[in-house]
C-alpha positions in Angstrom: -228.1 -110.4 -203.8 -225.4 -107.8 -203.4 -224.8 -105.9 -206.7 -222.3 -103.2 -207.2 -221.9 -100.9 -210.3 -218.6 -99.3 -211.2 -218.8 -96.1 -213.3 -216.3 -93.7 -214.8 -217.0 -90.2 -213.3 -215.3 -88.1 -215.9 -214.2 -88.4 -219.5 -213.2 -92.1 -219.3 -209.7 -93.6 -218.6 -210.3 -93.2 -214.9 -208.7 -96.5 -214.0 -212.0 -98.5 -213.8 -210.3 -101.7 -214.9 -207.9 -101.7 -212.0 -210.8 -101.0 -209.6 -212.9 -103.8 -211.2 -209.9 -106.2 -211.1 -209.4 -105.5 -207.4 -213.1 -105.9 -206.4 -213.6 -108.9 -208.6 -211.8 -111.2 -206.1 -214.8 -111.0 -203.9 -217.4 -111.2 -206.6 -219.1 -114.2 -208.3 -220.1 -112.5 -211.5 -218.7 -109.6 -213.6 -221.0 -108.0 -216.2 -219.9 -105.5 -218.9 -223.0 -103.4 -219.9 -222.1 -100.9 -222.6 -219.6 -99.6 -225.1 -217.6 -101.7 -227.5 -214.0 -102.3 -228.5 -213.5 -98.4 -228.4 -212.8 -99.1 -224.7 -209.5 -100.3 -223.7 -209.2 -101.6 -220.1 -205.6 -102.0 -219.0 -204.8 -104.2 -215.9 -201.7 -105.4 -214.3 -202.7 -108.7 -213.0 -200.2 -111.0 -211.2 -197.3 -109.1 -212.6 -198.6 -109.3 -216.2 -200.1 -106.6 -218.2 -203.5 -107.3 -220.0 -205.5 -105.0 -222.3 -209.1 -106.1 -222.8 -211.6 -104.3 -225.1 -214.8 -106.3 -225.0 -214.5 -109.1 -222.5 -215.0 -108.2 -218.8 -211.8 -107.7 -216.7 -213.1 -110.4 -214.3 -212.1 -113.1 -216.9 -208.6 -112.8 -215.4 -209.9 -114.4 -212.2 -210.3 -118.2 -212.3 -213.8 -119.4 -211.5 -215.5 -116.0 -212.0 -218.4 -115.9 -214.4 -218.2 -113.1 -217.0 -221.2 -111.7 -219.0 -221.2 -109.4 -222.0 -224.5 -107.6 -221.7 -227.1 -106.6 -224.2 -225.9 -103.0 -224.2 -222.5 -103.8 -225.5 -221.8 -103.6 -229.2 -219.5 -106.4 -230.2 -217.0 -106.6 -233.0 -217.0 -110.3 -233.6 -213.6 -110.4 -235.2 -212.2 -108.5 -232.2 -214.0 -110.7 -229.8 -212.5 -113.9 -231.3 -209.0 -112.4 -231.4 -209.4 -111.3 -227.7 -210.5 -114.8 -226.6 -207.7 -116.5 -228.5 -205.0 -114.1 -227.1 -206.2 -114.6 -223.6 -206.3 -118.4 -224.1 -202.7 -118.3 -225.2 -202.0 -116.7 -221.8 -203.6 -119.7 -220.1 -206.9 -117.9 -219.4 -209.8 -120.5 -219.3 -213.2 -119.6 -220.8 -214.9 -123.0 -220.0 -218.4 -122.3 -218.8 -217.2 -118.8 -217.8 -218.1 -116.4 -220.6 -221.7 -115.6 -221.5 -222.7 -113.3 -224.3 -226.1 -111.6 -224.6 -228.1 -112.8 -227.6 -229.5 -109.3 -227.8 -226.1 -107.5 -228.1 -225.5 -105.8 -231.5 -222.6 -106.5 -233.6 -220.1 -104.2 -235.4 -219.5 -105.0 -239.0 -216.5 -104.0 -241.2 -219.2 -101.8 -242.8 -219.5 -99.8 -239.6 -215.8 -99.4 -239.1 -215.6 -98.0 -242.7 -218.5 -95.6 -242.1 -217.0 -94.4 -238.9 -213.7 -93.6 -240.6 -215.4 -91.9 -243.5 -217.6 -89.8 -241.2 -214.6 -88.5 -239.2 -212.8 -87.6 -242.5 -215.9 -85.7 -243.7 -216.2 -83.8 -240.4 -212.6 -82.5 -241.0 -211.9 -79.8 -238.3 -215.2 -80.6 -236.6 -214.2 -84.3 -236.1 -215.4 -85.8 -232.8 -212.2 -87.7 -232.3 -213.7 -91.2 -232.3 -211.5 -94.3 -232.1 -212.9 -95.2 -235.6 -214.0 -98.6 -234.3 -217.4 -98.4 -235.8 -219.1 -97.9 -232.5 -221.3 -94.9 -233.5 -222.6 -96.4 -236.7 -223.4 -99.7 -234.9 -225.4 -97.9 -232.2 -227.1 -95.9 -235.0 -228.1 -99.0 -236.8 -229.4 -100.4 -233.5 -231.6 -97.3 -233.0 -232.9 -97.4 -236.6 -233.9 -101.0 -236.0 -231.8 -102.3 -238.8 -229.0 -103.7 -236.7 -227.7 -107.2 -236.4 -227.7 -109.1 -233.1 -225.3 -111.7 -231.9 -228.1 -114.3 -232.2 -228.4 -113.6 -235.8 -225.0 -115.2 -236.4 -226.7 -118.5 -235.7 -229.2 -118.2 -238.6 -227.3 -117.9 -242.0 -230.3 -117.0 -244.0 -231.6 -114.4 -241.7 -228.1 -113.0 -241.2 -227.6 -112.7 -245.0 -230.9 -110.9 -245.4 -230.1 -108.4 -242.6 -226.6 -107.7 -244.1 -228.1 -107.1 -247.5 -230.7 -104.8 -246.0 -227.9 -102.6 -244.5 -226.0 -102.6 -247.7 -229.0 -101.7 -249.9 -230.0 -98.9 -247.6 -226.5 -97.3 -247.8 -225.4 -98.3 -251.3 -224.1 -94.8 -252.2 -222.2 -94.5 -249.0 -220.8 -97.9 -249.2 -220.0 -98.0 -253.0 -216.1 -97.8 -252.5 -216.3 -100.4 -249.6 -218.4 -102.8 -251.7 -215.9 -102.5 -254.6 -213.0 -103.5 -252.4 -214.6 -106.2 -250.2 -216.1 -109.6 -250.6 -219.5 -109.5 -249.0 -220.0 -113.3 -249.3 -216.8 -114.0 -247.5 -217.8 -111.6 -244.7 -221.1 -113.4 -244.3 -219.3 -116.8 -244.1 -216.7 -115.4 -241.6 -219.6 -114.2 -239.4 -221.4 -117.5 -239.6 -218.2 -119.4 -238.6 -217.7 -117.1 -235.7 -221.3 -117.7 -234.6 -220.4 -121.4 -234.5 -217.4 -120.8 -232.3 -219.3 -118.8 -229.7 -222.7 -120.5 -230.1 -222.5 -122.2 -226.6 -221.8 -118.8 -225.0 -224.8 -117.0 -226.4 -227.7 -116.8 -223.9 -230.6 -114.7 -222.7 -228.4 -112.7 -220.3 -231.1 -110.7 -218.5 -232.6 -113.9 -217.4 -229.2 -115.3 -216.4 -228.2 -112.2 -214.4 -231.5 -112.1 -212.5 -231.2 -115.8 -211.7 -227.8 -115.1 -210.2 -229.2 -112.3 -208.2 -232.0 -114.6 -206.9 -229.2 -117.1 -205.9 -227.6 -114.3 -203.8 -224.5 -114.2 -206.0 -222.3 -111.1 -205.8 -222.4 -109.3 -209.0 -220.1 -106.5 -210.3 -221.4 -104.3 -213.2 -218.6 -102.8 -215.2 -219.0 -99.8 -217.4 -216.8 -98.3 -220.1 -215.9 -94.6 -220.9 -217.2 -92.1 -218.4 -220.3 -89.9 -217.5 -219.0 -86.8 -219.2 -218.9 -88.9 -222.4 -222.5 -90.2 -221.9 -224.6 -89.8 -225.1 -227.2 -87.8 -223.2 -225.4 -86.1 -220.3 -221.9 -85.7 -221.6 -220.3 -82.8 -223.6 -222.4 -83.5 -226.7 -221.5 -83.9 -229.5 -218.0 -84.9 -228.3 -219.3 -88.0 -226.5 -219.5 -91.8 -227.0 -222.6 -93.4 -228.5 -223.9 -95.1 -225.5 -225.1 -94.3 -221.9 -221.9 -94.5 -219.8 -223.8 -93.4 -216.7 -226.0 -95.5 -214.3 -228.9 -95.7 -216.8 -226.7 -97.7 -219.1 -226.0 -100.2 -216.4 -229.8 -100.8 -216.1 -230.8 -100.9 -219.8 -227.5 -102.6 -220.9 -227.8 -105.6 -218.6 -231.5 -106.0 -217.6 -231.0 -105.5 -213.8 -233.9 -104.0 -211.9 -232.6 -100.7 -210.4 -234.1 -101.7 -207.1 -231.5 -104.5 -207.0 -228.5 -102.2 -207.2 -226.8 -102.0 -203.7 -223.9 -99.8 -204.3 -222.7 -97.4 -207.0 -218.9 -96.6 -207.1 -217.7 -93.6 -209.0 -214.1 -93.9 -210.3 -212.0 -90.7 -210.9 -208.3 -89.8 -211.2 -206.6 -87.4 -208.8 -206.4 -85.4 -212.0 -208.5 -85.2 -215.1 -207.8 -86.5 -218.6 -209.5 -86.4 -221.9 -208.7 -88.1 -225.3 -210.2 -87.0 -228.6 -211.8 -83.6 -229.3 -214.1 -81.4 -227.2 -213.7 -78.8 -224.5 -211.6 -79.5 -221.4 -211.7 -76.5 -219.0 -208.9 -77.5 -216.7 -206.4 -78.7 -219.4 -202.7 -78.1 -218.7 -200.7 -77.5 -221.8 -197.3 -76.8 -220.3 -194.6 -78.5 -218.2 -197.0 -79.8 -215.5 -199.4 -81.3 -218.1 -196.4 -83.1 -219.8 -195.2 -84.2 -216.3 -198.5 -85.8 -215.5 -198.9 -87.4 -218.9 -195.5 -89.0 -218.9 -195.5 -90.1 -215.3 -199.1 -91.4 -215.5 -198.5 -93.0 -218.8 -201.6 -91.2 -220.2 -201.7 -92.8 -223.7 -204.9 -94.5 -225.1 -205.0 -98.3 -224.6 -207.0 -98.6 -227.9 -205.5 -95.9 -230.1 -202.2 -95.0 -228.4 -203.2 -91.4 -228.6 -201.7 -89.1 -225.9 -204.4 -87.9 -223.5 -204.8 -84.3 -222.5 -204.2 -83.8 -218.8 -205.6 -81.2 -216.4 -206.4 -80.4 -212.8 -209.3 -82.0 -210.9 -212.6 -80.5 -211.7 -215.0 -80.5 -208.8 -217.8 -78.8 -210.8 -217.8 -81.7 -213.3 -217.5 -84.3 -210.4 -220.5 -82.9 -208.6 -222.5 -83.1 -211.8 -221.5 -86.7 -212.4 -222.3 -87.6 -208.8 -225.8 -86.0 -209.2 -226.5 -88.0 -212.4 -225.3 -91.4 -211.0 -226.1 -91.2 -207.3 -222.6 -92.4 -206.3 -222.4 -94.0 -202.8 -218.7 -93.7 -202.7 -215.6 -92.7 -204.7 -212.5 -94.7 -205.8 -209.6 -92.3 -206.4 -206.9 -93.5 -208.7 -203.3 -92.3 -209.6 -202.8 -90.3 -206.5 -199.1 -91.4 -206.7 -198.6 -89.2 -209.9 -198.7 -86.0 -207.8 -195.6 -87.0 -205.8 -192.9 -84.4 -206.6 -195.1 -81.5 -207.7 -194.9 -78.2 -205.7 -198.7 -77.6 -205.7 -202.0 -79.1 -206.7 -204.8 -77.1 -208.0 -208.6 -78.0 -207.8 -211.2 -76.4 -210.0 -214.1 -75.4 -207.7 -216.2 -73.6 -210.3 -216.2 -71.8 -213.7 -216.7 -68.3 -214.9 -218.7 -68.0 -218.1 -219.1 -64.5 -219.5 -218.2 -63.1 -216.0 -220.8 -65.2 -214.2 -219.9 -67.7 -211.5 -221.1 -71.2 -212.5 -220.7 -74.0 -210.0 -222.2 -76.8 -212.2 -221.2 -78.6 -215.4 -223.0 -76.7 -218.3 -224.9 -78.9 -220.8 -224.4 -76.6 -223.7 -221.1 -77.1 -225.5 -221.0 -73.4 -226.3 -220.9 -72.6 -222.6 -218.4 -75.2 -221.8 -216.0 -74.0 -224.5 -216.1 -70.5 -222.8 -215.8 -71.8 -219.2 -212.9 -70.3 -217.4 -211.9 -72.6 -214.4 -211.3 -71.0 -211.0 -209.0 -72.8 -208.7 -207.9 -73.3 -205.1 -204.3 -74.4 -204.5 -203.0 -77.0 -202.1 -199.4 -78.0 -201.4 -198.2 -81.4 -202.9 -195.7 -83.8 -201.4 -192.3 -85.1 -202.3 -192.6 -88.6 -200.8 -193.2 -91.6 -203.1 -196.4 -93.2 -201.9 -196.7 -96.3 -204.2 -195.6 -98.7 -201.3 -198.2 -97.2 -198.8 -201.1 -99.4 -197.9 -202.7 -97.6 -194.9 -204.4 -94.2 -195.2 -202.8 -93.1 -191.9 -199.3 -93.5 -193.5 -200.0 -91.1 -196.4 -198.2 -87.8 -196.3 -200.1 -85.0 -194.5 -200.6 -83.1 -197.8 -202.0 -86.1 -199.6 -204.6 -86.5 -196.8 -205.5 -82.8 -197.0 -206.1 -83.2 -200.8 -208.3 -86.3 -200.4 -210.3 -84.8 -197.5 -210.8 -81.4 -199.3 -212.3 -83.4 -202.2 -214.5 -85.4 -199.9 -215.8 -82.2 -198.2 -216.8 -80.5 -201.4 -218.2 -83.6 -203.2 -219.9 -84.7 -200.0 -219.0 -88.3 -200.6 -216.5 -90.7 -199.0 -213.4 -91.6 -200.9 -213.1 -95.3 -199.8 -210.6 -96.7 -202.3 -207.3 -95.0 -203.2 -205.0 -96.3 -205.8 -201.3 -95.5 -205.5 -199.9 -97.5 -208.5 -201.0 -99.9 -211.3 -200.6 -103.2 -209.4 -203.7 -104.5 -207.7 -202.0 -104.6 -204.3 -201.1 -100.9 -204.7 -204.5 -100.0 -203.2 -205.7 -98.4 -200.0 -209.0 -99.4 -198.6 -210.0 -96.7 -196.0 -212.5 -98.9 -194.3 -209.7 -101.3 -193.4 -207.4 -98.7 -191.9 
């Protein structure tokens, strides 16, 4: 029953989709376990670019079973649009996509509330994607949310929607005036009919597959530094993007997890608001952003770019218990004169070699760096670790030594075949 969990080690956008797409070839089942359509997973698969937000990346591989777990919040309109778009591109869903009956749904109400909340925060805005994710998870926690299975019972669904609207009448007054609630209910019931055959008790299904010794890959969204509990709160996502989310968002027994892979870029990025100690605001930051195409797949917003942060990485590794690291976008460094690595921070003159959990501390963190020489050679065609430039290997081995974890997968380009597997070299 081999099971592997792939997690983002930083502020999301680490290139998890490519790693999942690459590993999916040898898997039987791919499970998405948290987040919602705020995630944008971009994959170049067989020379075509795909962007998925809710459906697991594994859907691009024929015959692979894909599961949307109970920890995911699903915008049903977005889900249908995504399915139809992929079907137009000849992707089959026949007996391949299963959706947790326990997954909560994002209503247009939640999207409206998300947008309104961000406007009210003004200068203190979190920088959400305004996809309704936070309000959906809030509804779930307050026990007034709506699950996917509720779409199959029109009377129950109607009552649940009325309950949400009645509890937020003042907040929703403008929305109610401009929208047809009856039509929304009918739209949701029709969506339920379209996906009815795919709605199942996914924890039972996942554990049955494990008992059948199927290889299962668990796919996360966002990253550990955006985790609702362990991230740079309040500038975080609304779910557990760390290892705990894989367990509670799928129903897998933690004893059945065989491997945990942390994905990180050769540099760090962040989108939205919140502190970013190693951020680069000048020429080098712009160089990395343009060469690395660092623009959000969901919002199109430019990402802030910065040097690799070892203090944050060690913290992420501690939380998740990574067994190994997948390092992405190493090719972006080609052409720079030097590479800097943040080894620790100084806060009020004190050396801090860990990621502080108080936002006030993180905002004051001054990164302290070591410098390494970069390389001029283009490395996107290299497939063996031994063929990498000397300075690229020094960079990788420096990270390994300080993190105390093996970097087993190295991505040198967006294509699936632009990947170096160290255990094969």
